C-alpha positions as CSV (number, residue, x, y, z in Angstrom):
1,C,0.0,0.0,0.0
2,T,0.9,3.6,-0.4
3,T,-0.5,6.4,1.7
4,D,-0.3,10.2,1.7
5,L,-1.9,13.0,3.6
6,W,-2.1,16.5,2.1
7,S,-3.8,19.8,2.9
8,S,-5.4,22.5,0.8
9,V,-6.7,25.9,2.1
10,A,-9.8,25.5,0.0
11,Q,-10.5,21.7,0.4
12,G,-9.1,20.9,3.9
13,S,-7.0,17.7,4.4
14,M,-7.3,14.4,2.7
15,L,-5.8,11.0,3.3
16,R,-5.5,8.4,0.5
17,L,-4.7,4.7,0.8
18,T,-3.8,2.9,-2.4
19,A,-3.3,-0.9,-2.7
20,H,-0.7,-2.2,-5.2
21,C,-0.3,-5.8,-6.4
22,I,1.0,-7.9,-9.2
23,S,-1.6,-10.0,-11.2
24,L,-1.1,-13.6,-12.3
25,D,0.2,-12.3,-15.6
26,F,2.7,-10.1,-13.7
27,S,1.1,-6.8,-14.6
28,H,1.1,-4.0,-11.9
29,K,-2.4,-3.2,-10.6
30,L,-3.4,-0.5,-8.2
31,F,-6.6,0.3,-6.4
32,V,-7.5,3.4,-4.4
33,L,-9.0,1.9,-1.4
34,Q,-10.0,5.1,0.3
35,S,-9.6,8.8,-0.2
36,T,-11.2,10.5,2.8
37,E,-11.4,13.9,4.6
38,F,-8.9,14.1,7.5
39,N,-10.1,16.6,10.1
40,G,-8.0,18.1,13.0
41,S,-4.3,17.7,13.7
42,H,-2.3,15.2,11.8
43,T,-1.1,13.1,14.8
44,G,0.4,9.6,14.4
45,E,-2.5,8.2,16.5
46,K,-5.2,9.7,14.2
47,I,-3.4,8.5,11.1
48,A,-3.0,5.0,12.6
49,N,-6.7,4.9,13.5
50,L,-7.9,5.9,10.0
51,I,-5.5,3.5,8.2
52,T,-6.6,0.7,10.5
53,T,-10.3,1.4,9.8
54,C,-9.6,1.5,6.0
55,L,-7.6,-1.7,6.0
56,Q,-10.2,-3.5,8.1
57,S,-13.2,-2.2,6.0
58,W,-11.5,-3.6,2.8
59,K,-10.5,-6.9,4.7
60,V,-6.8,-6.5,3.6
61,D,-5.4,-5.9,7.1
62,N,-4.0,-9.4,7.2
63,K,-2.7,-9.3,3.6
64,L,-0.6,-6.2,3.9
65,V,3.1,-6.6,3.1
66,C,4.4,-3.1,3.5
67,I,3.2,0.6,3.4
68,V,5.1,3.2,1.5
69,R,4.9,6.6,3.2
70,D,6.5,10.0,3.2
71,N,9.1,11.0,5.9
72,G,6.7,12.9,8.1
73,S,7.2,12.0,11.8
74,N,3.5,11.6,12.2
75,F,3.3,8.8,9.6
76,V,6.4,7.1,11.0
77,A,5.0,7.2,14.5
78,G,1.5,6.0,13.5
79,L,2.7,3.1,11.4
80,Q,5.2,2.0,14.0
81,D,2.5,2.1,16.6
82,L,0.5,-0.3,14.4
83,G,3.5,-2.5,14.0
84,L,3.1,-2.4,10.2
85,S,6.1,-2.8,8.0
86,N,6.7,0.5,6.3
87,I,9.3,2.3,4.2
88,S,10.0,5.8,3.0
89,C,9.0,6.9,-0.5
90,L,12.1,7.3,-2.7
91,A,10.3,10.0,-4.8
92,H,9.5,12.0,-1.7
93,I,13.2,11.7,-0.5
94,L,14.4,12.9,-3.9
95,Q,12.0,15.9,-3.9
96,L,13.3,16.9,-0.4
97,V,16.9,16.7,-1.6
98,M,16.0,18.8,-4.8
99,D,14.2,21.4,-2.6
100,D,17.4,21.9,-0.5
């Protein structure tokens, strides 16, 4: 899965969770599981709760291999609290390097 949280002055905050898999013919498939409004502060606990709710509602919580996330300390904390395997997004890291 990949996940991201972004904010817009006009639209508020949104969290998206996308599932990625490889089909039997080895083609890449992706499915947006949830794109939902995210109200309040972006704490690790709130992120963890919303991700858990989403994974359980799609019945994929026991099929998850790894979550790709940005480097935000809130995402790192939330996913570590859940005990989910997670890694930083390389594209996000490169963007941060380019912005410096």
